[in-house]
DOLUM-940675 format. One record per residue: residue number from 1; residue in one letter; x, y, z of N, C-alpha, C, O in turn. Coordinates in pm, 1 decimal. Atoms other than C-alpha are relative to their C-alpha. Example, Ala and Ser with C-alpha at 12.3 -4.5 7.8 and 13.67 -1.06 7.14 Angstrom:
<sekes>
(seke 1, 'a', (89.0, -119.0, 0.0), (1230.0, -450.0, 780.0), (90.0, 120.0, 0.0), (193.6, 118.1, 66.5))
(seke 2, 's', (-82.0, -119.0, -6.0), (1367.0, -106.0, 714.0), (-77.0, 109.0, 73.0), (-26.1, 219.8, 89.9))
</sekes>
This chain:
<sekes>
(seke 1, 'x', (147.0, -130.2, -12.1), (-45.1, -0.8, 4.8), (150.1, 94.6, -9.5), (166.0, 135.4, -124.5))
(seke 2, 'x', (-65.1, -133.5, 6.1), (267.2, 264.4, 72.0), (74.2, -12.7, -160.3), (101.8, 87.7, -226.0))
(seke 3, 'x', (-93.3, -54.5, 85.0), (459.6, 170.6, -219.7), (-119.6, 51.7, -106.6), (-63.0, 135.8, -176.4))
(seke 4, 'x', (78.4, -54.2, 56.2), (110.9, 263.3, -429.9), (-18.3, 171.3, 47.4), (-24.2, 260.5, -37.2))
(seke 5, 'x', (-33.3, -136.7, -25.9), (119.8, 592.0, -235.7), (96.8, 86.3, -32.3), (87.5, 208.1, -48.0))
(seke 6, 'x', (-60.1, -70.1, 2.9), (417.3, 643.8, -284.4), (15.1, 48.1, -192.1), (29.9, 167.1, -219.9))
(seke 7, 'x', (76.9, 10.0, 109.7), (350.6, 598.9, -674.2), (-101.8, 124.7, -14.1), (-68.0, 228.1, -71.7))
(seke 8, 'x', (106.5, -108.6, -10.9), (45.2, 818.2, -633.6), (55.2, 170.7, -16.8), (19.5, 258.9, -94.8))
(seke 9, 'x', (-73.1, -117.4, -78.9), (268.6, 1105.0, -468.1), (92.6, 70.6, -151.4), (98.2, 187.1, -190.8))
(seke 10, 'x', (-122.8, -25.2, 122.9), (529.5, 1110.1, -782.6), (-110.6, -1.6, -120.3), (-102.8, 92.1, -199.7))
(seke 11, 'x', (64.2, -28.9, 119.8), (287.5, 1073.2, -1036.6), (-87.2, 133.5, 25.0), (-85.6, 209.4, -71.9))
(seke 12, 'x', (111.2, -177.9, -17.5), (33.7, 1416.6, -913.2), (168.8, 95.6, 42.1), (152.0, 216.8, 56.0))
(seke 13, 'x', (-74.3, -111.1, -0.9), (393.6, 1583.1, -856.0), (66.9, 1.7, -158.3), (111.2, 110.4, -195.6))
(seke 14, 'x', (-51.8, 12.8, 145.4), (517.6, 1503.1, -1215.7), (-168.2, 17.1, -83.6), (-148.0, -36.4, -192.7))
(seke 15, 'x', (106.6, -50.2, 73.8), (132.9, 1605.8, -1371.6), (32.4, 121.6, 89.7), (80.8, 206.5, 14.9))
(seke 16, 'x', (15.8, -189.7, -66.6), (145.4, 1955.0, -1112.1), (140.9, 56.3, -173.9), (122.7, 152.3, -248.8))
(seke 17, 'x', (-98.0, -106.9, 19.4), (498.9, 2021.2, -1312.1), (-27.0, -39.4, -146.4), (3.5, 56.4, -217.6))
(seke 18, 'x', (69.9, 60.9, 162.3), (374.4, 1857.9, -1664.8), (-108.7, 180.4, -50.4), (-85.8, 257.2, -143.8))
(seke 19, 'x', (73.9, -76.1, 39.0), (95.1, 2121.5, -1660.1), (54.8, 175.1, 45.6), (1.1, 275.9, -0.4))
(seke 20, 'x', (-87.4, -131.1, 16.0), (304.8, 2427.9, -1573.3), (93.6, -25.5, -73.5), (112.7, 89.5, -113.1))
(seke 21, 'x', (-41.6, -6.8, 118.2), (509.4, 2354.6, -1812.3), (-121.5, 32.2, -100.4), (-173.8, 143.6, -103.4))
(seke 22, 'x', (135.1, -45.1, 112.7), (221.4, 2348.7, -2089.1), (-69.7, 142.6, 34.1), (-105.6, 212.1, -60.9))
(seke 23, 'x', (56.1, -152.8, 36.5), (74.2, 2692.4, -1951.3), (134.9, 55.7, -0.3), (136.0, 105.7, -112.8))
(seke 24, 'x', (-46.9, -103.9, 37.9), (384.3, 2880.1, -1933.0), (33.9, -6.7, -209.6), (39.1, 99.3, -272.1))
(seke 25, 'x', (11.5, -10.6, 52.6), (423.7, 2752.2, -2264.5), (-112.5, 117.1, -112.9), (-111.3, 198.0, -205.6))
(seke 26, 'x', (139.7, -88.8, 96.7), (104.6, 2901.1, -2396.4), (-45.2, 136.9, 124.1), (-150.5, 170.1, 178.5))
(seke 27, 'x', (-16.9, -121.3, -34.6), (214.7, 3208.3, -2233.4), (-107.5, 45.5, 163.2), (-151.5, 159.6, 177.6))
(seke 28, 'x', (83.4, 9.8, -107.5), (9.2, 3177.3, -1900.4), (165.8, 35.5, 124.9), (275.6, -20.1, 125.3))
(seke 29, 'x', (-68.4, -47.0, -154.8), (198.1, 3352.4, -1548.5), (-41.3, -34.0, 64.2), (-134.9, 41.6, 90.3))
(seke 30, 'x', (57.4, 40.0, -108.6), (100.2, 3150.5, -1276.3), (33.7, 135.1, 109.1), (-60.5, 166.8, 181.9))
(seke 31, 'x', (-60.1, -83.5, -148.2), (282.7, 3423.7, -1009.6), (-162.6, 151.0, -35.2), (-254.2, 194.4, 34.7))
(seke 32, 'x', (49.3, -141.5, 55.2), (109.8, 3737.3, -1215.3), (-161.3, -63.5, 26.0), (-241.1, 12.4, 80.9))
(seke 33, 'x', (168.5, 42.7, -37.0), (-262.0, 3505.9, -1188.2), (-29.4, 4.6, 126.0), (-140.5, 48.8, 155.4))
(seke 34, 'x', (6.9, 26.9, -123.8), (-220.1, 3445.9, -846.6), (-18.9, 133.3, 92.1), (-82.7, 158.3, 194.3))
(seke 35, 'x', (-48.7, -162.7, -56.9), (-118.9, 3802.1, -768.5), (-152.7, 69.4, -17.0), (-189.6, 153.9, 64.6))
(seke 36, 'x', (133.3, -106.3, -9.1), (-483.7, 3939.4, -879.2), (-69.6, -5.7, 75.1), (-47.5, -94.6, 157.4))
(seke 37, 'x', (14.9, 10.6, -180.8), (-678.5, 3999.1, -603.9), (-168.5, -50.7, -86.8), (-260.8, -83.8, -12.4))
(seke 38, 'x', (155.6, 136.4, -18.4), (-1018.4, 3811.5, -780.2), (52.8, -139.3, 19.4), (-16.5, -235.2, 53.3))
(seke 39, 'x', (-29.0, 171.3, 21.5), (-808.2, 3498.4, -806.6), (-2.7, -21.1, 171.6), (-46.2, -128.9, 212.2))
(seke 40, 'x', (-28.5, 17.8, -113.8), (-725.0, 3586.7, -395.9), (-126.5, 32.7, 50.4), (-124.3, -8.2, 166.5))
(seke 41, 'x', (77.9, 28.4, -65.2), (-1076.5, 3659.5, -310.7), (-37.7, -145.0, -44.7), (-71.9, -227.0, 40.5))
(seke 42, 'x', (99.3, 120.5, -61.9), (-1206.8, 3356.5, -447.3), (80.1, -90.8, 53.7), (14.7, -166.1, 125.9))
(seke 43, 'x', (-41.8, 81.8, -85.3), (-924.6, 3146.7, -313.1), (-85.3, -11.2, 151.8), (-147.4, -106.8, 198.4))
(seke 44, 'x', (81.3, 3.7, -73.7), (-1065.2, 3283.5, -25.8), (-87.7, -36.0, 32.0), (-95.5, -86.8, 143.9))
(seke 45, 'x', (146.9, 7.6, -28.9), (-1383.2, 3246.8, -29.2), (14.4, -178.3, 5.5), (-3.6, -221.5, 119.4))
(seke 46, 'x', (-31.7, 89.9, 11.0), (-1305.2, 2862.8, -148.8), (41.6, -93.9, 107.0), (2.4, -209.7, 121.3))
(seke 47, 'x', (-79.2, -0.6, -165.7), (-1089.2, 2843.1, 206.2), (-124.5, -14.5, 72.0), (-161.9, -123.4, 115.6))
(seke 48, 'x', (84.6, -11.1, -103.2), (-1378.1, 2972.4, 397.8), (-140.3, -116.3, -15.0), (-223.6, -142.2, 71.8))
(seke 49, 'x', (126.9, 96.8, -48.7), (-1633.1, 2690.2, 257.3), (48.1, -127.8, 43.8), (-17.8, -209.1, 108.6))
(seke 50, 'x', (-98.6, 112.9, -40.8), (-1338.6, 2432.7, 293.5), (-40.0, -41.2, 194.1), (-53.3, -136.4, 271.0))
(seke 51, 'x', (-25.6, 12.1, -190.9), (-1356.8, 2523.5, 673.7), (-166.1, -53.2, 28.7), (-217.2, -159.0, 65.4))
(seke 52, 'x', (139.6, 14.0, -28.4), (-1705.8, 2572.5, 697.7), (-35.3, -126.0, -19.1), (-4.6, -183.7, 85.2))
(seke 53, 'x', (-30.6, 169.2, 55.3), (-1764.9, 2190.2, 538.1), (69.8, -71.8, 135.4), (-6.5, -111.0, 223.8))
(seke 54, 'x', (-106.0, 55.4, -98.4), (-1499.3, 2052.3, 781.9), (-113.4, 53.5, 154.2), (-173.1, -33.4, 217.7))
(seke 55, 'x', (30.5, -41.6, -170.2), (-1649.6, 2234.1, 1127.9), (-120.7, -52.7, -22.7), (-134.7, -148.9, 52.8))
(seke 56, 'x', (141.0, 57.0, -44.4), (-2032.5, 2145.5, 1062.6), (-60.9, -83.9, -67.1), (-183.2, -97.3, -70.5))
(seke 57, 'x', (68.4, 138.4, 71.2), (-2041.6, 1829.3, 836.8), (143.7, -110.5, 4.9), (106.8, -227.5, 14.6))
(seke 58, 'x', (-72.4, 116.2, -11.1), (-1693.5, 1616.8, 848.5), (67.2, -19.5, 136.8), (128.7, -123.5, 160.0))
(seke 59, 'x', (-104.4, -24.0, -73.0), (-1535.0, 1741.5, 1169.7), (-61.5, -135.4, 79.5), (7.9, -236.9, 72.9))
(seke 60, 'x', (53.7, 146.4, -114.6), (-1763.9, 1453.8, 1430.9), (51.7, -80.1, -92.0), (170.7, -111.3, -86.9))
(seke 61, 'x', (-45.6, 154.5, -1.1), (-1781.3, 1157.1, 1204.9), (165.2, -10.9, -17.5), (207.3, -122.7, 12.4))
(seke 62, 'x', (-90.2, 11.2, 6.8), (-1408.7, 1244.7, 1131.0), (39.2, -91.1, 54.8), (72.2, -205.3, 22.8))
(seke 63, 'x', (-54.3, 55.3, -99.6), (-1325.9, 1225.7, 1484.3), (-46.7, -172.0, 21.5), (8.3, -279.0, 47.8))
(seke 64, 'x', (20.2, 197.5, -67.9), (-1525.7, 907.2, 1544.7), (6.4, -72.5, -88.8), (-86.5, -152.8, -80.5))
(seke 65, 'x', (-68.7, 57.6, 41.9), (-1375.6, 755.6, 1309.6), (159.5, -48.1, 33.2), (212.0, -159.4, 35.8))
(seke 66, 'x', (-139.2, 13.6, -26.7), (-1031.2, 814.1, 1390.7), (-48.1, -34.5, 168.3), (38.6, -110.8, 211.0))
(seke 67, 'x', (12.0, 35.3, -185.3), (-1157.5, 761.4, 1814.4), (-21.0, -163.1, -44.2), (87.1, -213.7, -14.1))
(seke 68, 'x', (47.3, 100.5, -16.4), (-1294.3, 413.4, 1741.5), (-3.4, -93.5, -90.3), (-43.2, -205.7, -59.1))
(seke 69, 'x', (-110.3, 70.1, 170.3), (-1154.3, 273.4, 1377.3), (98.7, -25.0, 21.8), (134.5, -141.8, 36.8))
(seke 70, 'x', (-146.8, -75.7, 70.2), (-826.2, 430.7, 1338.9), (83.3, -115.3, 139.3), (158.7, -212.1, 149.3))
(seke 71, 'x', (-114.3, 83.9, -97.4), (-737.6, 362.6, 1690.2), (24.1, -141.6, 20.6), (133.2, -189.7, 51.1))
(seke 72, 'x', (42.2, 151.4, -31.9), (-875.2, -1.2, 1722.2), (140.6, -31.3, -52.8), (242.5, -59.4, 10.3))
(seke 73, 'x', (-115.2, 85.9, 79.1), (-645.7, -103.1, 1421.5), (132.1, -12.8, 67.3), (191.3, -115.6, 100.2))
(seke 74, 'x', (-127.5, -46.0, -45.9), (-331.4, 127.4, 1557.0), (28.1, -103.9, 149.9), (123.3, -180.9, 136.6))
(seke 75, 'x', (7.7, 58.1, -148.1), (-355.9, -39.0, 1938.4), (35.8, -211.0, -77.2), (97.8, -307.9, -33.5))
(seke 76, 'x', (-33.1, 165.4, 78.0), (-343.7, -396.4, 1697.5), (155.3, -17.3, -17.8), (238.0, -92.1, 34.3))
(seke 77, 'x', (-119.6, 4.9, 57.5), (-62.3, -310.9, 1519.3), (138.4, 57.6, 147.2), (255.3, 19.5, 141.9))
(seke 78, 'x', (-86.2, -16.9, -94.9), (130.9, -183.5, 1826.7), (2.5, -107.2, 141.6), (74.7, -100.1, 241.1))
(seke 79, 'x', (9.7, 129.5, -56.6), (35.9, -501.2, 1996.9), (108.1, -106.3, -63.5), (192.9, -178.8, -11.7))
(seke 80, 'x', (-85.5, 99.8, 20.8), (187.6, -683.5, 1775.2), (146.5, 47.5, -49.6), (190.9, -37.4, -126.9))
(seke 81, 'x', (-88.3, -67.9, 3.2), (505.0, -468.7, 1739.8), (79.7, -90.7, 134.9), (182.8, -157.7, 140.8))
(seke 82, 'x', (-35.1, 26.8, -123.9), (487.7, -539.7, 2122.2), (74.6, -165.0, 33.0), (164.6, -205.1, 106.8))
(seke 83, 'x', (-26.1, 185.0, -21.3), (503.6, -947.0, 2086.7), (104.5, -29.4, -131.4), (146.8, -144.3, -144.9))
(seke 84, 'x', (-83.2, -27.5, 131.7), (719.6, -875.5, 1756.5), (138.8, -2.4, 97.6), (233.2, -77.4, 72.9))
(seke 85, 'x', (-110.4, -36.0, -45.8), (966.0, -742.6, 2021.2), (32.2, -85.1, 104.0), (145.5, -78.6, 151.7))
(seke 86, 'x', (-100.8, 72.4, -98.1), (983.1, -1013.2, 2285.0), (-21.4, -136.6, -57.3), (-77.9, -225.7, 6.2))
(seke 87, 'x', (-37.1, 127.8, 40.9), (1054.7, -1295.0, 2040.2), (-106.3, -30.1, -80.9), (-73.5, -26.3, -199.5))
(seke 88, 'x', (72.1, 59.0, 69.3), (729.4, -1420.4, 1913.4), (-7.6, 72.0, -146.6), (-24.6, 189.7, -178.2))
(seke 89, 'x', (26.1, 3.2, 165.9), (715.9, -1473.1, 1523.0), (-199.6, 43.4, -60.8), (-298.4, 59.8, 10.8))
(seke 90, 'x', (110.4, 20.1, 5.7), (419.2, -1444.1, 1285.1), (-43.9, -131.2, 1.2), (-157.3, -136.9, -46.4))
(seke 91, 'x', (11.4, 111.9, 2.8), (394.3, -1764.1, 1308.1), (-120.9, -36.5, 116.0), (-242.7, -54.0, 119.6))
(seke 92, 'x', (21.8, 24.7, -166.2), (393.1, -1824.7, 1701.2), (-158.3, 113.1, 28.3), (-234.9, 104.5, 124.3))
(seke 93, 'x', (117.4, -79.6, -88.6), (105.6, -1514.5, 1678.3), (-121.2, -78.5, -61.7), (-227.7, -98.1, -3.2))
(seke 94, 'x', (120.4, 62.8, 54.9), (-105.4, -1696.3, 1439.8), (-91.1, -121.0, 47.8), (-211.0, -141.7, 29.2))
(seke 95, 'x', (64.6, 84.6, -69.5), (-126.7, -2003.1, 1651.2), (-72.1, 27.6, 104.8), (-174.8, -35.6, 129.4))
(seke 96, 'x', (137.7, -78.9, -111.4), (-293.1, -1800.4, 1941.6), (-102.4, 20.3, 11.1), (-143.1, 79.6, 111.1))
</sekes>
């Protein structure tokens, strides 16, 4: 899974670089575009919208998932690491 995530991140970075090259080829200057007040206002509006969406709808379910599901699997993972540190191998853990 980690390898897939790394390839996804590298792929995303490559797509962003290619996109910037294409925009530069067609004469777009990203720095000038982002410096325009209307673009700044739109980005601020979108950021505030995301914050409101998180605060009003997504924070509660995300915190519940984190506290109940992710924490459960994290505790299992730590327990497995502790067992491996005690000298128990994976085959011994499976027999238990």
